[in-house]
C-alpha positions, 0 to 999 in steps of 0.5 A: 064346463061350458058356462052356458050349460051350467047357469040356470035354475034348471041345472046342477053342475058337479065337478071333480078336479085333481092335481095329477099329471092332467091330460096329455096335449091333444087328448082331452077330446078323446077321454070319454071314448070307451077303452081310451087311455090318454097315456099308453105308457102308464102301467097299472090297472084300468080299462079306459072305461071310467069316463065313458061310463060317466058320460053315458050316465050323464046323458042317460039323465039328460045331462052332459059331461065335460073334461078339461086340463087345469093349469099348471097341471091337473084335470077337471071332469064336470057333469051338468044334469037337469034338476028334474030328471028327464024320463025316457019313455 
């Protein structure tokens, strides 16, 4: 997550890190797109909507969502939200 967004008294940062295969090279910029599946060879359930929903919810509350690979493998998804929700009128 960009440090400039996470620091400050008016924001809260939440992160989830896994130790799975991570994002394939060159895909992290697209993981929040609706219906995007980073590894098309993976079979199983999933529509490619999960991270798109994360970003939409974060933005609806005045925040942001970020994804990154974690060395040597794994992924981290972070959400930064304002401590005081922004009201859209």
